SEKE-76301 format. One record per atom (N, C-alpha, C): residue in three letters; x, y, z. Coordinates in steps of 0.2 Angstrom, whole numbers, plus 5000, padded with zeros to 4 digits. Example, Ala and Ser with C-alpha at 12.3 -4.5 7.8 and 13.67 -1.06 7.14 Angstrom:
ala506649725039/ala506249785039/ala506649845039/ser506449895035/ser506849955036/ser506450005039/
This chain:
met505949225026/met506149295027/met506449315034/asp506949355034/asp507249375040/asp506749425044/ile506649405051/ile506149445055/ile506549475061/ser506449535062/ser506849565067/ser506649545074/ala507149545079/ala506949525085/ala506349555088/his506249625087/his505749665089/his505049635087/ile505049625080/ile504449595077/ile504249525080/gln504849485080/gln504749415083/gln504449415090/ala504649455094/ala504449455101/ala503749475101/ile503449515096/ile502749535096/ile502349475093/leu502649445088/leu502249385085/leu502249325091/asp502649325095/asp502649265100/asp502149285105/thr501949345106/thr501449365111/thr500749375109/leu500649365102/leu499949375099/leu499449335102/pro498849355104/pro498349315106/pro498049275101/thr497649225103/thr497249185098/thr496549205097/lys496349265099/lys495749285099/lys495549335093/pro494949345092/pro494749395086/pro494949465088/gly495049505083/gly495249575084/gly495549605078/cys495849665079/cys496149705073/cys496849705074/tyr497249705069/tyr498049725070/tyr498149785066/ile498649815068/ile498849885066/ile499649875064/met499849895058/met500549885056/met500749955054/lys501349975057/lys501650035056/lys502350035053/asn502550085050/asn503250085047/asn503750115052/ala504350135050/ala504850155055/ala504750225057/ala504350265054/ala504150335056/ala503550335061/gly503250275062/gly502650265066/gly502050275063/thr502050285056/thr501450295052/thr501050225051/ile500450225052/ile500050165051/ile499950155043/ile500250095041/ile500250085034/ile499750025032/tyr499449985037/tyr498949935036/tyr498549925042/ile497949905041/ile497449885046/ile497049825044/gly497049775048/gly496649715046/gly496349685052/lys495949635050/lys495549605056/lys495649525055/ala495549495060/ala495649415060/ala495149385066/ile494949325064/ile494649285069/ile495149255074/asn495749245072/asn496349225076/asn496849265074/leu497049315079/leu497549365078/leu498249335077/lys498349285081/lys499049245080/lys499149215074/asn498649175071/asn498749145065/asn498849195059/arg498349245059/arg498349285054/arg498949335053/val499149365058/val499749405058/val500349365056/arg500449315059/arg501049275058/arg501149255051/ser500549245047/ser500549225040/ser500849275036/tyr500849335038/tyr501249385034/tyr501949375033/phe502249345039/phe502949345039/phe503249275037/his502749235035/his502949165032/his502749155025/ala502949105022/ala502749085015/ala502749145011/asp503349185011/asp503349245007/asp503249234999/ser503449174997/ser503349164989/ser502549164987/ser502149154992/ser501449144990/ser501149214991/his501449264993/his501149334994/his501249374987/asp500749414986/asp500749454980/asp501249514981/gly501449554976/gly501949604976/gly501749654981/lys501149674982/lys500849724987/lys500949704994/thr500849634995/thr500949615002/thr501649615004/arg502149594999/arg502849585000/arg503149655002/arg502849704998/arg503049774999/arg502849805006/leu502249785008/leu501949795015/leu502449765020/val502549705020/val502949675025/val503649705026/arg503949725020/arg504649755020/arg504649815024/glu504049855024/glu503949915028/glu503849915035/ile503549855037/ile503349845044/ile503849845049/ser503849895054/ser504349905059/ser504049895066/his503349895067/his503049885073/his502349865072/leu502049825077/leu501449795076/leu501049805083/glu500349825082/glu499949835088/glu499349795086/trp498949775092/trp498349735090/trp497849755096/ile497149745094/ile496649765098/ile496149705098/val496049675104/val495649615105/val494949635106/val494449605102/val493749615103/val493349545104/gly492749555105/gly492349495108/gly492049455102/ser492049475096/ser491749435091/ser492049455084/glu491949415079/glu492149425072/glu491749495070/leu491149495071/leu490749555069/leu491049625072/glu491249615079/glu491549675082/glu492149695078/ala492549645076/ala493149655073/ala493049685066/leu492549665063/leu492349695056/leu492149775057/ile491749795062/ile491549855063/ile492249905065/leu492649875070/leu493249915072/leu493649925066/glu493749875062/glu494249885056/glu493949935052/met493349945050/met493049995046/met493150065049/asn493050065056/asn493150135059/asn493850155059/leu494350105060/leu495050125060/leu495350145053/ile495050105048/ile495250125041/ile495050195039/lys494450205041/lys494150275039/lys494550325043/gln494750315049/gln495150365053/gln495850375051/his496150325049/his496850325047/his497050325040/arg496650295036/arg496750295029/arg497450265027/pro497550205029/pro498250175028/pro498350165020/lys498950175018/lys499150175011/lys499050105008/tyr499150055012/tyr499049985009/tyr498349955009/asn497849995013/asn497149975013/asn496849995007/ile496349955005/ile495849985000/ile495350035003/arg495250095000/arg494850145003/arg494550184998/leu493950215001/leu493550254996/leu493950324996/lys493950344989/lys494250404988/lys493850464990/asp494150514994/asp493850574996/asp493150555000/asp493150505004/asp492550485007/asp492250535013/lys492750575015/lys492550625020/lys492050675017/arg492050685011/arg491750745008/arg491050725005/tyr490750665006/tyr490150655003/tyr489550685006/pro489150725002/pro488550755006/pro487950715006/tyr487550735011/tyr486850705012/tyr486350755012/ile485750735010/ile485150785011/ile484850765018/lys484750815022/lys484550805029/lys483850835030/val483350795032/val482750825034/val482750825041/his482650885044/his482650895051/his481950875054/trp481850815054/trp481150785056/trp481050795064/asn481550805068/asn481450815075/asn481150885076/glu481150935071/glu480951005072/glu480151005071/pro479851045074/pro479051055073/pro478951065066/tyr479251115063/tyr479251125056/tyr479851115052/pro479951045050/pro480651025048/pro480851065042/arg481551085042/arg481851115037/arg482251055033/val482451075027/val482851025023/val483551055021/thr484051025023/thr484751055022/thr485251005019/val485851025017/val486350985015/val486850975021/thr487150915022/thr487650905027/thr488150855025/arg488650855028/arg489150805027/arg489350755032/met488850765037/met488950715043/met488250695046/met488250635047/met487550605050/met487650595057/thr487150625061/thr487150615068/thr486550585070/glu486450555076/glu485850535079/glu485450585082/asp485150625079/asp484850685082/asp484050685080/gly483850635077/gly483150635075/gly483050655068/gly483550675065/gly483450695058/gly483450635053/arg483150645047/arg483150585042/arg483650605037/tyr484050555034/tyr484650575030/tyr484550535023/phe484750565018/phe484750525011/phe485350535008/gly485750485006/gly486350485003/gly486750425005/pro487450435004/pro487850495002/pro487850494994/tyr487950564992/tyr487950574985/tyr488750594984/thr488950584977/thr489650604976/thr489650674973/ser489150704972/ser489150774969/ser488750824973/ala489050874976/ala488650924980/ala488250964975/trp488550974969/trp488151004964/trp487450974962/ala487550904962/ala486950864960/ala486450864966/val486650874972/val486250874978/val485850944978/tyr486150994976/tyr485851064976/tyr485351064970/gln485551034965/gln485051024959/gln484450994961/thr484550934965/thr483950894967/thr483550934972/leu483850974976/leu483451014981/leu483051074978/asp483351094972/asp483051144969/asp482351124966/val482351064963/val481751034960/val481251014966/leu481550984971/leu481050964977/leu480751024980/arg481051084980/arg480751144983/arg480151164979/arg480251154973/arg479651184968/arg479051134969/ile479151074971/ile478651024972/ile478351024979/phe478851024983/phe478651024991/phe479051094994/pro478651144994/pro478951214996/pro479151215003/tyr479651195005/tyr479851185012/tyr480151255014/leu480251255021/leu480551315024/leu481251325023/thr481551385022/thr482251395022/thr482451445027/cys482051475030/cys482251535035/cys482251505042/asp482551545047/asp482651515053/asp482151555058/arg481651585056/arg481251615060/arg480851565065/glu480551585070/glu480151545075/glu479451545072/ile479251485070/ile478551475067/ile477951475072/thr477551525072/thr477051535077/thr476351525073/gly476351545067/gly475751545063/gly475351615064/gln475751665068/gln475351725069/gln475751785066/asp476251775062/asp476551825058/asp476051865054/lys476051925053/lys475651965049/lys475751965042/arg476351955040/arg476551955033/arg477051895031/ala476951865026/ala477451815024/ala478051845020/cys478551815018/cys479051845014/cys478951825007/leu479451855003/leu479351844996/leu479251774993/tyr479551724997/tyr479551654994/tyr478751634994/leu478351654997/leu477651634997/leu477351654990/asp477551714988/asp477251744982/asp477551704976/ile478151684976/ile478451644970/ile478451574971/lys477951554976/lys477751484977/lys478351434979/leu478851464983/leu479451424985/leu479351414993/cys478751434996/cys478651425003/cys477851425004/thr477651375009/thr476951375010/thr476751415016/ala477251455019/ala477051505024/ala476751485030/pro476951435033/pro476751415040/pro476751475045/cys477251515043/cys477351575048/cys476651615049/thr476251625044/thr475651665044/thr475051615044/gly475151555045/gly474551505046/gly474251485039/val474551505033/val474351475027/val474251405027/ile474751365030/ile474751295031/ile474851285038/asp474451235041/asp474551225048/asp475151165049/gln475351155055/gln475851115057/gln475751045054/ala475151015054/ala475050945052/ala475050945044/gly474850995041/gly474850995034/gly475651005031/tyr475951045035/tyr476651055033/tyr477050995034/arg476950955040/arg477350895041/arg477150845036/gln476550845034/gln476350795029/gln476650805022/met476750865020/met477150885014/met477850865015/ile478150875021/ile478850855021/ile478950775021/ser478450745024/ser478350665024/ser478350645017/asp477950685013/asp477950665005/asp478550675002/leu478950725004/leu479650735001/leu480050685003/met480050655009/met480450605011/met480250535007/asp479650525006/asp479450465002/asp479650474995/phe479650534992/phe479850544986/phe480650534985/leu481050554990/leu481750544989/leu481850464990/ser481450434994/ser481550354994/ser481250314989/gly480950354984/gly480750314978/gly480050294978/his479650304983/his478950284984/his478450334983/ser478250344977/ser477850404975/ser477150394974/glu476950324974/glu476250304972/glu475750334977/thr475850334983/thr475450354988/thr475350434988/ile475950464986/ile475950544985/ile475550564980/val475550524974/val475150544968/val474450534970/ser474250484973/ser473550464974/ser473250524979/arg473650534984/arg473350584989/arg473350654986/met473850674982/met473850744979/met473250744974/gln473050694970/gln472550684966/gln471850694970/ala471850664975/ala471150664979/ala471150734982/glu471650764985/glu471650834987/glu471450884982/met471750874976/met471550924971/met470850924969/asn470550854968/asn469850854967/asn469450884972/ala469550864978/ala469150894984/ala469150974984/ala469751004983/ala469851074983/ala469351104977/ala469351064971/ala468951094966/ala468251084967/asp468051034970/asp467351024972/asp467151074977/glu467551094981/glu467351144986/glu467451214984/leu467651224977/leu467751284974/leu468351324976/arg468851284979/arg469451324981/arg469951314975/phe469851354970/phe470151344964/phe470951364964/glu471151404968/glu471851424969/glu472251364972/lys471951334977/lys472251274980/lys472251224975/ala471751214972/ala471751154967/ala472251164961/ala472351224959/ala472851244954/ala473551234957/ala473651254963/ala474351234966/ala474451164966/leu473951124968/leu474051054969/leu474151024962/arg473751044957/arg473851024950/arg474551034948/asp474851094949/asp475551104947/asp476051064950/arg475951044957/arg476451004960/arg476350934958/leu475750914956/leu475550844954/leu475950834947/arg475850884943/arg476150874936/arg476950874937/ala477250914941/ala477950904942/ala478150844945/val477850814949/val477950744952/val477950694946/gln477350694943/gln477250644937/gln477750654932/ser478050714931/ser478550724926/ser479150684927/ile479350694934/ile479950664936/ile479850584936/ile479250564938/ile479150484939/ile479250454932/glu478950494927/glu478950464920/glu479750464917/arg480150504920/arg480850494918/arg481250434922/gln480950414927/gln481250354931/gln481050294927/lys481650254925/lys481550194922/lys481250134926/val480650104924/val480350054927/val480749984925/val481049954930/val481449894929/val481149834932/phe480649844937/phe480349784940/phe479649794941/ser479249744943/ser478549754945/ser478549794952/thr478049824953/thr478049874959/thr478149834966/asp477949764966/asp478049734972/asp478749704973/tyr479249724969/tyr479849694970/tyr480249734976/leu480749694979/leu481049724984/leu481549784982/asp481549834987/asp482049884986/asp482749854985/ser483149884980/ser483749844979/ser484249904977/asp484949884979/asp485449914976/asp485849864971/val486049894965/val486349854960/val487049874960/leu487549834961/leu488249854961/leu488649824956/ala489149864953/ala489549834948/ala490249874948/met490749844945/met491449874946/met491849874939/ala492249924938/ala492749924933/ala493449944936/arg493949914934/arg494649924937/arg495149944932/ser495649984934/ser496150004929/ser496750044933/asp497350014933/asp497950044936/asp497850064943/gly497650014947/gly497650024954/gly497050064957/glu496550074953/glu495950114955/glu495350074952/ala494850074956/ala494250044954/ala493650094955/cys493150084950/cys492550124950/cys491950084951/val491650094956/val491050054958/val490350094956/gln489950064952/gln489350104950/gln488750074954/ile488350114957/ile487750084961/ile487150114957/phe486650064956/phe485950084954/phe485550074960/phe485150134961/phe484650124967/phe483950114964/ile483650054966/ile483050034963/ile482550034969/arg482050074969/arg481550084974/arg480850074971/gly480350034974/gly479750024971/gly479750004964/gly480249964962/gly480249944955/gly480549994950/lys480750054952/lys480950104948/lys481750114949/leu482050134944/leu482750154945/leu482750234946/ile482850244953/ile482750314955/ile483350364955/gly483950324954/gly484550364954/gly485150314953/arg485750344953/arg486350304952/arg486950354955/glu487450324957/glu488050354959/glu488650314958/tyr489250344957/tyr489850304956/tyr490350324962/phe490750284964/phe491250294969/phe491950264967/ile492450304968/ile493150284966/ile493550254972/leu493850194972/leu494250164977/leu494950174975/glu495450184980/glu496150184979/glu496450124983/gly497050114981/gly497450054984/gly497249984982/thr496949984976/thr496649914974/thr497149874970/glu497749904969/glu498149864964/glu498349794967/glu498449744963/glu498649674965/glu498149644970/thr497549664970/thr497049634975/thr496449604970/thr496149554973/thr495549524969/thr494949564969/asp494549554964/asp493949584963/asp493449574969/ser493549514972/ser493149494978/ser493349544984/glu493949544985/glu494249584990/glu494049664990/val494049684983/val493949754982/val493149774983/met492749724981/met492049734982/met491849724989/thr492149684993/thr492049675000/thr492149735004/gln492749765002/gln492949835006/gln492449885004/phe492249884997/phe491749944995/phe491049934999/val490849874999/val490149855003/val490249885010/gln490749865013/gln490849885020/gln490949955021/gln491349995017/gln491450065018/gln490850105016/phe490550085010/phe489950125008/phe489350115013/tyr489150055015/tyr488550045019/tyr488750065026/ala489350075028/ala489450105035/ala489250175035/glu489250215029/glu489050285029/glu488350295025/ala488050245022/ala487450255019/ala486850265024/ala486450315021/ala485850335026/ala485350275025/val485250235020/val484750185019/val485050125017/ile484850065020/ile485050005019/ile484449965015/pro484549945009/pro484049915005/pro483849845007/asp483349815005/asp483149745006/asp483649695003/gln483949714997/gln484349664994/gln484949704990/val485449674990/val486049704986/val486249654981/met486249674975/met486449624969/met487249644968/leu487649594967/leu488349604966/leu488649574960/pro489149594957/pro489449564951/pro489849504953/asn490049494959/asn490449434961/asn490349424968/gln490449364970/gln490449344978/gln490949384981/ile490749404987/ile491249444992/ile491549394997/glu492049425000/glu492349385005/glu491949395012/glu491949345016/glu491649345023/glu490849375022/ala490549345017/ala489849365015/ala489449355021/gln489549305025/gln489049285030/gln489149345036/ile489749365038/ile489749415043/ile489549485041/val489749495034/val489449555031/val488749565031/ser488449505030/ser487649505030/ser487349515037/gln487749485042/gln487549495049/gln487549565051/trp488149605048/trp488249675050/trp487649715047/leu487549705040/leu487049735037/leu486349725040/arg486249675042/arg485549655046/arg485549705052/ser486049705055/ser486049745062/ser485949825060/lys486149845054/lys486049915052/lys485349925049/his485049865047/his484349865043/his483749855048/gly483949875055/gly483449865060/gly483249795061/gly483749745060/gly483649675062/gly483349635056/lys483149675050/lys482849645045/lys483349615040/lys483249555038/lys483749525033/lys483949565027/val484549565025/val484749595019/val485049545014/lys484749535009/lys484949475004/lys485449505000/met486049465000/met486649484995/met486749424990/phe486649434984/phe486749384979/phe487049404972/val487349364969/val487549374962/val487049344957/pro486649394953/pro486149364948/pro486449324943/lys486149274941/lys486449224936/lys486049224929/ser485449254930/ser485049264924/ser484549314924/gly484149324919/gly483549374919/gly483749444919/gln483249484921/gln483349554922/gln483849574927/pro483849544933/pro484349564938/pro485049554935/gln485249504931/gln485849494928/gln486049554923/glu485449574919/glu485549624915/glu485649694918/leu485349704924/leu485549764928/leu486249764930/val486449714932/val487149714935/val487649724929/gln487449694923/gln487849704917/gln487849784915/met487249814915/met487149884913/met487549924918/ala487549904925/ala487949944930/ala488749944928/ala488949874926/ala489649864924/ala489849914918/glu489449914913/glu489549954907/glu489650034909/asn489150054914/asn489250124916/asn489850134920/ala490050084924/ala490650094928/ala491250104924/ser491250054918/ser491850064913/ser491850124910/glu491250154908/glu491250214904/glu491450274909/thr491250274915/thr491450324920/thr492150324921/leu492450264923/leu493150264924/leu493550284918/leu493350274912/leu493750294906/leu493650364906/ala493150394907/ala493050474906/ala493450504912/leu493450474918/leu493850504923/leu494550504922/arg494750444919/arg495550444918/arg495750494913/ala495350504908/ala495450554903/ala495550624906/gln495050634910/gln495050704914/gln495750704918/trp495850654922/trp496450654926/trp497050664922/gln497150624916/gln497750634912/gln497750704909/ala497250734907/ala497250804905/ala497450854910/asp497250844917/asp497450884922/asp498150874924/thr498350814923/thr499150794925/thr499550824920/his499350824913/his499750854908/his499750934909/lys499250964911/lys499251034912/lys499751054918/gln499751014923/gln500151024929/gln500851014927/glu501050964923/glu501750954921/glu501951004917/leu501551034912/leu501651084908/leu501851154912/ala501451164917/ala501551224921/ala502151214925/leu502351164928/leu502951154931/leu503551164926/ala503451134920/ala504051134915/ala504151214913/glu503551244913/glu503651314911/glu503951354916/leu503851344923/leu504151384928/leu504851364929/gln505051304927/gln505751284928/gln506151324922/ser505851324916/ser506251364911/ser506251434912/ala505651464914/ala505651534915/ala506051564921/leu506051524926/leu506451544932/leu507151514933/gly507351484928/gly508051454927/gly508151404933/leu507651364935/leu507751314940/leu508151254938/pro508451214942/pro508851154940/pro508351094938/gln507751094941/gln507251044940/gln506551074941/pro506051034939/pro505351054940/pro505251064947/pro504951124949/pro504751134956/pro504151094959/asn504351034960/asn503850984962/asn503551004969/arg503951034973/arg503651064980/arg503751134980/ile503151174980/ile503151244980/ile502851264987/glu503151314990/glu502851344996/glu502751414995/cys502151444997/cys502051514996/cys501851545003/tyr502051605004/tyr501951635011/tyr501551705010/asp501151715014/asp500751775014/asp500651795022/val500551865023/val500351895029/val499651925029/ser499251915034/ser498551945034/ser498451975041/his498152035041/his497952065047/his497552125046/thr497252155051/thr496752215050/thr497052265054/gln497452315051/gln497752375054/gln498252345060/gly498552295058/gly499052265063/gly498752225068/val498152215068/val497752175073/val497752095071/ala497852055076/ala497751975074/ala498151955068/thr498851975068/thr499251955062/thr499351885062/val499251855056/val499351785055/val499751775048/gly500251735049/gly500651715043/gly500451645040/ala500351645034/ala500051585030/ala500651555026/met500651485027/met501051445023/met500651395019/val500651395012/val500351335009/val500851305005/val500651235003/val501151195000/val500751164994/phe501151164988/phe500851134982/phe501351074980/glu501151014979/glu501550964977/glu501250934970/gln501750934965/gln501550914958/gln501050954955/gly501051024957/gly500551064955/gly499851064958/val499751024963/val499051024967/val499151044974/pro498651064977/pro498751084985/pro498851024989/ala499351024993/ala499450974999/ala499151005005/lys498551005006/lys498251045012/lys498451015019/arg498650955019/arg498850925025/arg499550965028/met499850995023/met500451025025/met500451105026/tyr499851125025/tyr499751205026/tyr499851215034/arg500151275035/arg500251295042/arg500151365043/lys499951385049/lys499851455050/lys500251475056/phe500451545056/phe500951565061/phe500651625064/asn500451625071/asn500151685074/asn500751725076/ile500751785074/ile501251835074/ile501151885080/asp501551895085/asp501451935091/asp501652005088/ser501152045087/ser501252115084/ser501652155089/thr501552145095/thr501852195100/thr502652185100/ser502852125098/ser503652115098/ser503952145092/ile503552155086/ile503852175080/ile503652245078/gly503152275082/gly502952345080/gly502452335075/ala501852345077/ala501252335072/ala501052405068/pro500852405062/pro500852345058/pro501552345054/asp501852285053/asp502452285049/asp502452215046/asp502252215039/asp502252155035/asp502852125034/phe503452165033/phe504052145032/phe504352105038/ala504252135044/ala504452095050/ala504052035051/ser503452035050/ser503051975051/ser503251915046/met503451935040/met503651885035/met504351855037/glu504751905040/glu505351875042/glu505251825048/glu504851845053/glu504751805059/glu504451735056/met503951735052/met503651675049/met504151625046/leu504551655042/leu505051615038/leu505651585043/thr505851635048/thr506351615053/thr506051555057/arg505451555059/arg505151495063/arg505051435058/arg504951445052/arg504851385047/arg505551355047/phe506051385045/phe506651355044/phe507051335050/lys506851365056/lys507151335063/lys506851265063/arg506151255061/arg505851185062/arg506251145057/trp506451165051/trp506751125047/trp507451105050/gln507751155052/gln508451135055/gln508451085061/ala507851095065/ala507851055071/ala507650985069/ser507250975063/ser507150905061/ser507750875058/asn508150905055/asn508750875052/asn509350865057/glu509250905063/glu509750895068/glu509650835072/thr509050815072/thr508750755076/thr508950695072/pro509450645075/pro509650595070/pro509150545069/thr508650525074/thr508150475073/thr507550505076/ile506950475074/ile506350495076/ile506150445081/ala505850465087/ala505650425092/ala505150375090/pro505150315093/pro504550265091/pro503850295092/gly503450295087/gly502750315088/gly502750395086/ala503250425085/ala503250495083/ala503250505076/lys503050555073/lys502950565066/lys503350635064/ala503750625058/ala504150685056/ala503550735053/asp503650795054/asp503150845051/asp503350865044/glu503050835039/glu503150845032/glu503150915030/ser502850955034/ser502751025032/ser503451065033/phe503851045038/phe504451075039/phe505051035038/ser505050965038/ser505650925037/ser505950925030/phe505550945025/phe505850945018/phe505951015016/leu506451035012/leu506551095009/leu506151095002/pro505851155001/pro505451164994/pro505951174988/asp505651154983/asp506051174976/asp505951244974/leu505451274977/leu505351344975/leu504951384981/ile505151444983/ile504751484988/ile504451544984/ile503751554985/ile503451614982/ile503251654988/ile503451714988/ile503351764993/ile502751814990/asp502151814993/asp501651854991/asp501851934992/gly502151964988/gly502352034989/gly502952054984/gly503152114984/gly503652134980/gly504352134983/lys504752184981/lys505452184983/lys505552184990/gly505152224994/gly505252225001/gly505152155005/gln504652125003/gln504452065006/gln505052015004/leu505152014998/leu505751964995/leu506351974999/gly506552045000/gly507152055004/gly507252025010/arg506652025014/arg506651995021/arg506751915020/ala506451885015/ala506451815014/ala507151795012/val507551835008/val508251825006/val508651825013/lys508551875017/lys508851885023/lys508851815027/val508251785028/val508151725032/val508551665029/leu508451665022/leu508751605019/leu509551615020/glu509851675019/glu510551685020/glu510751655028/gln510351675032/gln510451655039/gln510551585040/phe510151545036/phe510151475037/phe510551435031/asp510951485028/asp511351455022/asp511051415017/leu510451445015/leu509951405011/leu509851445004/leu510151505003/leu509951544998/leu510151514991/lys510751474991/lys510951444985/lys510551374984/lys510251344989/lys509951284989/lys509151294987/val508851344989/val508151354989/val507951414985/pro507751404978/pro507551464974/pro506951504978/val506951574977/val506451604980/val506351664976/val505651684975/val505451744971/val504851774974/gly504751834973/gly504251874975/gly503751894970/leu503051884971/leu502551894966/leu502151964968/ala502252014964/ala501852074965/ala501152074962/lys500652094966/lys499952084964/lys499752124958/arg499952184958/arg499652224953/arg499752204946/glu500352184944/glu500552164937/glu500752094936/glu500652054942/glu500951984942/glu501651984940/glu502052034943/glu502752034941/glu503151984946/ile503651954943/ile504051904948/ile504751934949/phe504851944955/phe505551974957/phe506051924959/phe506651934957/phe507151884959/phe507651924964/pro507951884968/pro508451914973/pro509051954969/tyr509152014972/tyr509752054969/tyr509652074962/lys509052064959/lys508952094952/lys508452144952/ser508552194948/ser508052254948/ser507452244943/asp507552204938/asp507052194933/asp506652134934/pro505952144935/pro505552084936/pro505452044929/leu505151984930/leu504951944925/leu504251944924/met503951944918/met503251944917/met503151874913/leu502751824916/leu502651764913/leu502151774907/ala502151734902/ala501651744897/ala500951744899/arg500551784897/arg499851784898/arg499551724895/his499051694899/his498751634897/his499151574897/ser499751574900/ser500251514901/ser500051474907/gln500151414906/gln499951364912/gln500451384918/gly501051404917/gly501451424922/gly501151484926/leu500951534923/leu500651594926/leu499951574930/tyr499551534927/tyr498951514930/tyr499151474937/leu499651434937/leu499851394943/leu500051444948/val500551494946/val500751544951/val500151584954/gln499751594950/gln499151634953/gln498751594957/arg498651534956/arg498251484960/arg498551474967/ile499251474967/ile499551464973/ile499551524977/arg499651584974/arg499551644978/arg498851654980/asp498351644976/asp497651654979/asp497551604984/glu497751544984/glu497651494990/glu497951514996/ala498651544996/ala498951575001/ala498551635004/his498251675000/his497851735003/his497251705006/arg496951655003/arg496251635006/arg496451595012/phe496951555013/phe497051525019/phe497251575025/gly497651625023/gly497851675028/gly497251715030/ile496851735026/ile496251775028/ile495851735032/thr495751675031/thr495251625035/thr495551625042/ala496251615042/ala496551605049/ala496551675053/his496651725049/his496651795052/his495951805055/arg495451795051/arg494751805054/arg494551765060/ala494851705060/ala494651665066/ala495051695072/arg495651715071/arg496051745077/arg495751805079/arg495551845074/arg495251915076/arg494551905080/thr494151855078/thr493551845081/thr493751815088/lys494151775089/lys494351745096/lys494651805100/gln495051845097/gln495351905101/gln494751955103/gly494251965099/gly493752005100/gly493351985106/met493151915106/met492851885112/met493251895118/ala493851875118/ala494251885124/ala494351955126/ser494352005122/ser494452075124/ser493952095128/gln493352075127/gln492752095131/gln492852065138/leu493152015139/leu493251985146/leu493852015149/asp494352025145/asp494952055148/asp494852125152/ser494352155150/ser494152225153/ser493852215159/ile493652155161/ile493252145167/ile493652135173/pro493652175179/pro494052165185/pro493952095188/gly494552065189/gly494551995192/gly494551945187/ile494551955181/ile494551905175/ile495251915172/gly495651865173/gly496251865170/gly496351815165/thr496951795162/thr496951755157/thr496651685158/ala496851655164/ala496651585166/ala495851585166/arg495551635169/arg494851625170/arg494451645163/arg494751685159/arg494551695153/arg494451635148/lys495051595148/lys495051535144/lys494551485147/ser494551485154/ser494051435157/ser493351445155/leu493151515155/leu492451535154/leu492351515146/leu492751535142/leu492651525135/leu492651445133/arg493051405137/arg493051335136/arg492351305139/his492151335144/his491551305147/his490851325144/phe490851395141/phe490251415138/phe490251425131/gly490851425128/gly490951425121/gly490951495117/ser490551545120/ser490551615117/ser490351665123/val490551725121/val490351785126/val489651795126/asp489251775121/asp488551785121/asp488251735126/lys488551675127/lys488251625131/lys488451635138/ile489051665139/ile489251695146/ile488851745148/arg488651795144/arg488151845146/arg487551815148/ala487251765144/ala486651735146/ala486551695152/ala487151675154/ala487251625160/ala487051655166/ser486751615171/ser486551645177/ser487151655182/leu487051685187/leu487551695192/leu487851625195/asp487451585196/asp487651515199/asp488051475193/glu487751485187/glu488151445182/glu488851475181/leu488951545181/leu489551575180/leu490051555186/ala489751555192/ala490151535198/ala490351465198/ser490051415194/ser490151345194/ser490751325189/ala490951375185/ala491451365180/ala492151355184/lys492551315181/lys493151305184/lys493551365185/gly493851375191/gly494251435193/gly493851495195/met493251495194/met492851545196/met492651555203/thr492451615205/thr492151625212/thr491551665211/arg491151665217/arg490551705216/arg490651785215/ala491151805218/ala491351875217/ala491551895210/ala491951845207/ala492151855200/ala491451845195/ala491051805197/ala490451795193/ala489951855193/glu489951885199/glu489551955200/glu489852005196/ser490552005196/ser490952055192/ser490752055184/ile490651985182/ile490551975175/ile489752005174/lys489351985178/lys488652005177/lys488552085177/ala488952115181/ala488952185182/ala489152215175/his489652185172/his490052225166/his489752195160/leu489452135159/leu489152115153/leu488452125152/asp488052125158/asp487352135157/asp487152205155/
């Protein structure tokens, strides 16, 4: 194949050391990230022996305009760096977990004297204990609802001293053990939370034994209320244990069982979690970008990406097929398992093989159900776009729809919101907000705010089209560089009139259809027409328009509240003599909030960038 002089020059200078390589297209977007023991040999192989490459690799190579690389010290370091880079950039030619940023965890705040139990989407090294990731937030909250009835953990933020005179309602309905009033002491509460963690880990035998002993002891001591409470908790635990399928003898290693189903460029991996010989749960994960890749490569990428985020590493992992670079992946898993070996193997017979087969059947059924759901959703979206095309007299289905809304409170902290829908679904990466300077337009003036927002939007479009080329490494802003197939203005004739004025200024009125949507009757107004259109009730077209309008309103309100809060914080500082814009920004950056500034000592205030002792004294005098 023909290789550009630019690429050839890079290939000639590649080192022969281990590391990661980053491939970019003409727009500077990262399209593939890989790792290699020998960077020179691996990267050069993409540009030679083209006939041996699959279609996906050939398409990748045709898009490559620039190459970068990072040298590391070992193959293991290359593996870890590759995983981090893929997670950060999500290149389109890499296999990647779908929506992996959204997976929730159950967090036990074990570092606190009286640990709470919460749901989080990020693991940090803060002394907490994590369980997950889970694919469904709903399932997590259902799990916590059950756990709280068995292990009534704290949900309030009060400081626990054991000296409070009265507990809250949760004690009466048996959803809290009330350490605040001393009903349970710290040791007893932490033991209960320890039991909860063991239960989540699938190790419930010791919990049952201890609860049985405590119940019997309470009964012998005639503490019948305590015994009854323990009896109820014990029954709840045993009820759940009975529903967990026993698959191995109790001395078997804790295991994860993985299997996969594939269809049309996507793969579904099913995991069974076996702890203490019992199947305690299962999750499925969808991977994108798997077309024209081997099962081994897909499963390798899943193992790396899933266990990079998993809160618990099991003693062994059962696989449906051998994975690539098994030795280095095992070495990495061992480092995450506290130096303890993690066995990875493909079962060939017996119960382990049956488990993998059962997981494969579940993966196939899950993928089939998901595809049916996706197809139904796609059909609805296509129907909605076709209805809008017909009703609005558009030349083509409005595959890119932009909606604009203005939010403020009595003219304060005005924010314009732009949301983008592509193929009938939100394209959140393209949402943009516009801070409107109310003093320049005369507050409050929704019409002028709408005009300013649209003018700024189409100036950005104009600028992107006047620039003949994109500088190397720069990215075109998709939010502004393309014209929409339809603009929806949240408002009636007045708002629509300002939008028409802006489009005429940019000579776009004949190119970009625009309508106004009035809230009261969901009426759609057209430029230079007095009679509105009413879409059929219960039509997919109306539902889509409503979803888009509601999303623009939600996004605008959120941005407005954030700006209003920031202005409220700043206004308290602006009224202090000696505190100007630069010092105000410095203080907020240094302390984070006005409350923290108020609580800071004189010396702490004076030490902030740009501050003097006189200015610090002025703050103390006005905020204290």
